[in-house]
N, C-alpha and C positions, 0 to 999 in steps of 0.2 A: 827447630821447635820449640824451644823456651821463648826464642823472642815473637814467635806467633801466638804464643799462649798469653804473653804480655799484653801484646796489642788488642787481644781478644776480652781479657781482663777491663782494660780501658775501655772499649768501645761499650762494654757492658756497664760499667759505673756510671760514665758520662751519659749514657741512652736513660739509665735509672732515675739519673737526678732530674733530667730534662724533663721525663716522664711524671714526677712527683710537683714539678712548678706547675706544670702545665695542668695536673689534676686537679691542684688548688683553685687555680684560676678559673677551670671549668665548673667547680662546685660552686664557687662564689656567684658566676653567672646565673647558674640553674636556678640557685634560691632566689636570685631577682628576679629571674622569668617567671617562676612559680608564684611570686606574691603579686607582681604585676597582673598574672593569669586570673589568679582570686579574685583580686581587686576588680578587674573588668567583668568579670563574670558577677559579682557582686552589683554593680552598675547597671549592667544589661538586664539580671533579673529585677531590680527595684525599676527601672523604667517601665518595663513590660508591665509589671502588677500594676503598677500606677497608671499606665495608659489604659490597660483593658478594665481597671475599676473604675476610672474615669469616664470612660466610653459607656458603662451601665448605669453610672450615675445621671451623664447625659441624657440617656435614653430615657431615664426616668423622671428625671425632670421635665421633659418634652412631654410624657404621657401626664403629668400632673397638671401642667400649664392648659392642654387641650382640656382636662377635666373642668379645670376651674372656669375657663371660657365657655362650657356648655353646661355648667352646672344649674339644675341637678342632672346625672347621667345615669341613664338605667343600665341595667345588666348587660342587655343585648348590646348598647353602644359601646359599651367596654370591651367587649369580647370582639367587636368587628374592628375596634381601633387596634387591637392586639394584634388580631389576623394581619392586618396590614404592616404593624410594627415588625413581625417576624418574619413577613415576605419580604421585606427589606433588608432582611440581616442583623436587625437590632436585637438586643440582650442575647448575645451569643452564648455566654457563660452563664445565663439566668436559668435556674431549675423551676422556680413559680414565680409568677406574679399575682398580686392580692390588693383588694382594697380593704382596709380595716375602717370602721365604723366608729365614732363615738357616738354610743347610745346610753342615756341617762337611764336610771333603773327605771323611773316612771314612765318612760316612753317604751320600755322594753316589750309589752304586751302588743303594741301597735307594729313594732318592728317584726315580731315573729308572725302576726296575722297577714300583713302586707306580703311577706316570703311566701306563706304558705298558698296563696290565691294568685301569683306571678306564673302564668304558663310558661313565661319565657325560660324561667329557671330549670325546668323538667327538661325541655327541648334542648338546653344546651349540656343536659346530662348532671345537673347538681342534684345531691341526694334530699331525702326530707331533712328539715332543719332541724337538729338535735342541737339545743345550746349546752354548753359548759360554762357555769359562770362562776365569777369569785363575790364573795360578799362584799360590794361594793357600790357607792351611789352612782357611779359612771363605770361603764364597761367599754372596752377597744375590741368589738367584734369584727371578725374576718366576715364580710359581707360578700366579697367576688374573688374568685380563685381563677386563674389561669396557667396552663390548662387545666381542667376540671379533672380529668382522668388522672389518678396517681394522687390527687390532692384533695379527695374528697374529705380525709378526716380534718381538714383546716377549717371547713366550711362551719362557721359560726362559733370558733374557739375564741375564749376571750383571753387575751394577752397579758391580763393579769396573772393568769396562770402559771405564765412562762416565767421562771425566776430573770429579774432583770432585763425582762423584755419591754415592759411598759414604761421602764424610766428611758428608753430610746425612742419611744413614741411620743412621750412628753418632751422632752427635749427636741424633738422636731417641731412639735406643735408651738413652743414659745419661742424659739429660734428663728422659724420659718425656714431652716437650711434641713439638708439631709443628716441624717444621723446613722451612725452603723453599730451594730452589736458586736461584740466579741464572738469569738468563734463556737458555735453550737453543735451539738450532737444532733442529727436529723434523725425522725423515726425510721425514714427509706433507708437510712445506711448513708455512712459517709459523715463529713462536717461540713458546715457552710457559715458565711455571715448574712446578717440581714439586714438591709438599708431601707430607711423609713423617710419618705419627703412628704412633708405636710400639706392637705389639700384644705383651702379653705371655699367659702360660698361667694367670694368676689374673684373679680377677673384679674388681680394682682395679690401679692402677699401683703398684708397689712404692715403699715410701719411701727406700730407700738405693741408692747407685750398684751395690753389690754385688748386692743382689736383684735389682736391674732386670736386671742383665746376666745373671743365671742363668735369669731366668724369660723373657727376650727371645726370641720367636719369629718375629718379621719386622714389617715396617710392612704397614701400608695407605697406599696411594699415590693422589693424585688429578694428573692432567696437567692443566693449565689454559692454554687458547689465550689470549695475550695480547689479540689483537682480541676475544674472544667477553668477557674480563674488563674490557677498556677501552672497547670498542665503544658502551655505551649510555651511559658517561660521558662523550666525546668527541662523541657524536650531536648533544647539546646546545650545544654551543661550536662553531658552524660558522666563526667570525670569530676564533678565537684558536687560537694554536699551544700544543701541549702536549706536553711532553717529560718523560717517568718515567725515574728514574736509580735504580739499585740501589747505594747508597753503604754498604752493611754492611762493618765492620771498617776499612779502610784509607781510605773514601770515596773511592775512585777511580771516576773517572768515564770510564772509556773506552768505545769505542764499543759492545764487546761487553756492557757492563753497562746500555746504553740501552734503553728497553724500547720507544718510540715513536721512528719514523724521523725525523719531524719535528722539526728540531734546533734549539731554540730557545733553547738554552744556549752554544753556540759560533759560531754563524753571526755573522760581522763585519757581514754588511749588513744585520742587523735592528737598527732603532734604536727604541727605544718603551721603555715602563715593562714591567717584568717582575715576577713574583712568586714566590716559592718558599714551598712548604709540605712538612713532613717529616713522614711517616706510617710506622708500624711495622705489620709484615706479618709475623706470627709471630716468628720470631728473626732477621728482616731489616729494614733500613730503607731506605725508599725517598723519593725527593724529587721532588716535584711542582713543576715550573715552568712559567709561562703568559707569554705574549707575544702582543700583538696582530698578527695575520697581515698581511702586506703586502698592500697594497692593499684590507686590510677597513674599511668605512667606520666611521670614527670615530664617537663619540657627539655628539648634540648639534648644533649650529650650527659650521661651521667659521669661521674669523676671514677666510678669502678670500671667503665669502659673503657675510659682514657688510660687506667693503670693497664686493662688488659691490651689493649691495642699497643701502648707505648712499648709493653713488656715483650710482646710479641715482635714488634718493630725492632727492638733491639736485638733481639736473638734472630731476626733474619738477617741484620745488617752485619751481626758478628759471624753468622755461618756463612753469609755470601762471602767476606774476605776468605774463608777458609776454603771455599770452594773455587776461587778465582783460578788457582793455579790447576785445579784439575778440570776446570772447564776450558782452559788454555790447552792442554794435553788431547782433550777431545775434540776442540776446533781443528787441531791439525790432523786429528784421525778423521774427521769429516772431509776434511780437504782432500784426502788420499780416496774417500769413498766417492765423493763428487767427481773425482777425475777419472775413477774407474767405471762409473755409471755413465759419464760423458762418452768414454770410448766403446761403451755398449750400445748407446743410442745412436753413434754414428754407424755401428755395423749394423743395426736394423735396418736404418735407414738406407743403407746402401744397396739393401734387397730389393728396394723399389725404384723404379723408374722415374719418380717423378723429380722436380726440381723445387728447392725450399729455400728461401731468402729472409733476412730479417734487416729490415730497412729503417734508418732513423728518419724523424720527420723531416729534417731537410735535404732528405734523397740520398743519403751517405749508407753505403752498403756495409752491414755490421758483420754479416756471418752468412754462410750459405750452405748447402748440400746439393751436390749436382747429380743428377739421374744420368743414366746411359743414354737417353736420346732427348735431350733438351736442346733448344734452338743453338747453344754456342757452350764454349767451354770458360771455366775461369780459374783463377788460381790464389792462393795466400796473398798474393802480393795485391790483389783487387780489392781487399778489405779495406775500407777506410776512403776508397773513391766514390765519385758521384756516381747513382745508378743510371743517370742518363749519359754517361762516358761508355757506358758497357752495355747497353741495350743495343739491337738492331734500328736502323732506321726507319724500319718498316712498322715498328709497334712503339715507336718512342712516345708520338703524341698520345695514343689511347692510354699507355702505361702511366704517363705523367699524370693524366686527368682522373685515372682509377687512382692513383696514389693520393692525391688530394681529397677525393670523395669518400675514401677510407678512414681517413684522420678526421673527417666530420660525421661519420656514420658509427652508431654501434651495430650495425649490420654488415656481413661481410659484402665484398662490392665484386662482381666477377665479370668476364667477357670473354669471348674467342675470337682467334684473330688468325689468320692463313699466314704461314712464311715459306719462303724457300729456304729447304735446308739441303746441303748436298745436291743441289740441281733439282731437288724433289719438292713439290707442294705438300705442305703439311700443315696440319690445323691443330692449334693449341689453346687448351683453357687457362686462363690465368684468374685466379682468386686471391683477394687480398682483405685481411682482416685486421683492425686495430689491436694493438696491445698498449700496454702501459709504458708509460714514459714516453709517449708520443712515437711510439715504433708499430711498424707495420709490418707483419707476417705475410709474404708472398708464396703461392705455391703456383708450379705450372706442369699440367700436364699434356701429355701428346692424345689427341682424339681424333686422330685422322680418320680412322676406321669407323668410329661413330658418326663423323661428319659425313663420310661419304654413303654410309645406311641412311641418313635422315635426308640426304640429298635425293636417294633412289625413292624412298618413301614418298617425299614432297612430290616425285614426278608422276607416281602411280598414282596418288591421291588426285593430282591434276587431271590424269587420263581419266579415272574414275568419276570424277565429276562432270567431265565432259560428256562421257557416255549417259548418266544419268539426265544431262540437261537433255541431250538429243533423243532420249528414250520418253521423257517427258513432253515434249515438244511434239513427238510423234502421236502419244496419247491423246494430247488435247486436239490435235487435228482429226483424231480418229472419232473423238467425241464429240466435236463440232460436225464433222460429215454424218455420224448417227443421228444426232438431234435435227440437222437440216433435213435428213432422210424420213425421220420419223413426222416431221412436220409438214414436208410435201407429201407424203404418202397418205397421212392423215387428211389432208387437206383435199388431193386429189380424188380421194374415197368418198368425199361428201357426193361429188356431181352424180356419179352413176346411182349412189342411194337415193339421191333425190329423185331421179328418174324412177326407180323401182317404187317408191313412195308414191309417186304421183299416179304411175299406172295402177296400184293397186287401189288406189281411192278411186280411181275412174270406172275399175272393174267392179270394184262394191256398189258404184252408184249404178252403171248400166245394169249390170248383170245379177245384182244383188238378191232381186225376185225371181232368178231363175235357179240359181244353186240352192240345192238341197242343204240339211243341216251339216252334214259332213263337208261340203263345198265351203259353207261360211265358217266352219271351223278351220279350215286350210285357211283361208283369207285371214282371219283372226292371228294364226301363228306368224304369218308372213309380217302382218302389220305389226307384232310384237316383236318379232326379230329386227325388223329396220327400225324400229324405236330404240332396242338396245344398242344395235349397231351405231346410230347416229351418237348416241349418250357415250359410247367408249370412244369412238373418233373424236368427239367433243374434249372428253377427259385427256386422251392421247396430244391432242392439240395443247391443252392447258400444261400437261407435263414437259411437252417440247420447248413451249415459250419460256417455262421457269428457269433463270439465268442468263436469259439474254439481256438483260439491262444490268447495270453495274450495283452492287449493293450499296444502299444507302443508309448509313448508321445515322441515327438521331435518338434523343431520349425518347421514351414512349413508356405511358401509364398504363400497365398492363390493365387495370381495373377498367380502364375507360376503354381500351380495345375490346375487351370480352363484351362490356356493356353495348358497343357499336355491332360488333358481329352477332349478339342476342337480337338487336333491334332490326337487322338487316333479315333474320331469319324468322321474324315475329309471326308470320303464318302458320311455319312448319312447327314452332315452339307451343304455339297456340292450339292448335290442332292436336298435337300429341299431348296436351297438357303438362308438360315437362316445366322442371324447376333448375335455373342454372344458378348456382351458388360462386361467388369470386369476391374475395376481399383480401388482397394479397399486401394491398400498399407497396408495392415496388414500382419504383421507376428504373426503367433498364435502357441500355444503350443498344439498339438494334436496328433492323429494316423492318419497318411498320407492316410493310405490304405482306414480305415472307412470312412474319410472324401470324398476321392476321388470316393467311392460308391455313397455316399450321392449326390454329384453334378453331377456326370453321370447319375444316375437315373433321377433327376430333370431336367436335360439339355434334356436328351431323349426324357421324358415325353413332356416337352416342344414342343420338334418339332415335335414328333408322332401326337399330339393333338391340331396342328396349325390351323389356320381359312383358308379355302379353299379361301378366295377372298385376301388374303395378305401372304407375305413371314414372317416364324416367325422371332421375336426378341425376344433374351432372355438378360435381363439385370440382373446382378449379383453385389448386394451390401453389404457392411459389415460396422458395427459401432462397438467400444468398449468402454464400460464405466467399468472402474476399472478392475476387474479381469473376466467380462462377456463380450462375444461378440456376436453378433448379424447377422447372413447374412440372404438374402431376395433374392430368385430368382424368377422374375417376369416375365411372358411373356405375348405376345397379341392374345393368341390362342382362343378356344372355350371357356376354362374357367371351372369354377366347380360351379354347382347350390348350393347355401347356404344349400339347403335341404340334399343334400348329404355328407356336409363338416363334419359330425362327423364319417362317415363310410369311409372317404377316403384313410386312411392308414390300413384298414382291408384286409387280404387275400384274394386275387382273387376278388375284388372289382374293376369294371371297371365304375362305378356309370353312367349306362345307354348307355355307348357306344356301337357301333355294329361294331366296329372295331375287326378283327380276330387275328391281328398281337400284341395282348397286352394279357399278362398273368394276369393281375391286381394285381401283387406281387411286382411291382416297388417302390410303395410308403411304403410298407410294411417293404421292405428291408430299406428303408430310415429310418423309425421309429427304426427300430432294431438298426442301428448303431449308431444314435443320442442318444439314451439311454445307449447303452453301453458307449458312453463317457461322460454320465451323464448329457445330454441335455433335451430339449423338441421341438416338430416341432409340427407346426399346419397351416392350411391353413386360410388365412385371409379371413373374411367376408366382404359382401359389395362391394367387387371389381367390377367397370362396365364393364371394358375390360380384358380378359384374365386371368390369375392365378397368384396368390402371395401366395407362400410358404416359412415361416420364421421358422428358427431353431436357438436356443440359448444354447452356450456353456460354462461354466465355467472352466476356464484355472486352472489346479491344483497348489497349493502352490509349491514355489520352498523349 
């Protein structure tokens, strides 16, 4: 025990010494990394500020040059140019753009008068000119502002009233270059810098001071909000304090010159690496200084973290040494528990008849559990032998192939194989699953009874299919015979009907004058009956002919087909004053002749059974969902009572109608055609006005 304590003390001492050395090195690296981070932040902020400021000054230069080329320029032209510039995303950081005009005191009255009579200024939203002047011979008056809204107070302002403002304008006039003010507080709130670019009444900037003063007409001005200028640059540095200071001239760093409120320059509570970058902004000099913010997480791993982790690791190592002996004792106990669990698993497996094997990737038997009805018996001596030497020849080839497939697949591989065991044919199901370490688990189950049941079921299915085929053939023969009978019967009935009609006509011609009124009425009944009988026979013939020719599937424009049907019924439609509406826009794959019969019969019925108080209106609509399309034919006629809807498509059904010009077979023909096309047709129930008949067809697969 004392020796163990001495080892623990030595491990702890060595670990703590090593941790102290590592913490010192990490602290030095951390300080170096923080310094580099702050320095890089200062460079990035300075570059971004200089880039954005340069972009705004360049845009102002371009505006100044356009004004000089087109001078004199009126207020409307000024606004049009700025509309184009802002549309091109120029002046992104600018709060206002102005033109300040140099106006001598003697010309002030003309200046005011010309602005008062300029209608374009009122159109642009300028207020009435209210001059605020200084007592001077020359005034720098703000003449144009953009945008006007929000900047009305600047219109007419004399820059001489703003302390230090006119000096920037004079500097721009005399040098011909941009001039920038120190940071100013805006009336609207916030702080800004203002850039002046001189404008001359020449196409280019004069080269001498005297010429520049003579040609000077004013300055183009941009007001740049500090937050708009610096915001994008500071957004990328959330853990760094940044101060931008105007140090032009004397290098003063008073609070009035500071651009950013966060004061990383003079705050005595801040302690850490700082970095400064000096940049030129037009005719001013700014200094960008950065410092890591209080509470900001420094880069890298902290020394305290190293101390904490090192101490913890040292303690863990020391405790690990003490736990090793205890671990060895637990390992011996666990080995005994594993052996006991293995015996229990063997006992459980023994209760099942299935055989289980564990096979190596090279086909060597690694272990097995043998059920009571397997195909063969194994002994402990067989472990380590190739499985190919142990399998019956009847199943060897399939087993080897399945073993290779199981090693290559993440899914189990299985097969069934019949084998003769003890002189009896048995069927076994073999399943192989991939294990770790290129091993395969194999299970074998006797499924002889299941295989026999499947064979019996397959035989019964075959017999049932044979019976269905025979019954289907018988029905097809019966249908063909019935269709032939209907065709022949209706064809043969026409001959005696023609004789009856002929002799009725002769009787009418020869003895019409002799017959009294009742006799004439009887002849009329006979004539109507023969006419109706002929129509029914013709309809029956038409019904029997449907389906005699093969269905011809082709693309059919539904709107064109309906138009052809309406054209062929021109006289009927015109006499009834009917209106047919169809704008489906569908092209469907179907038999055009069968579809034409369906549409013609439905439209004909809609006109025939129209309401006596209104002209017939037939509306045809269609929709498609996947390969199924549905067509609806709706009318405003007398309708079909829901009580008769189930019999609407039966032969010779007129559903209570007293009309004598109807055979009652039109809807039966529609159903026959739709069924030949593999669809269904039905009458919609609960329709308040008229009739709605809908049929659906399934387009054949290409």
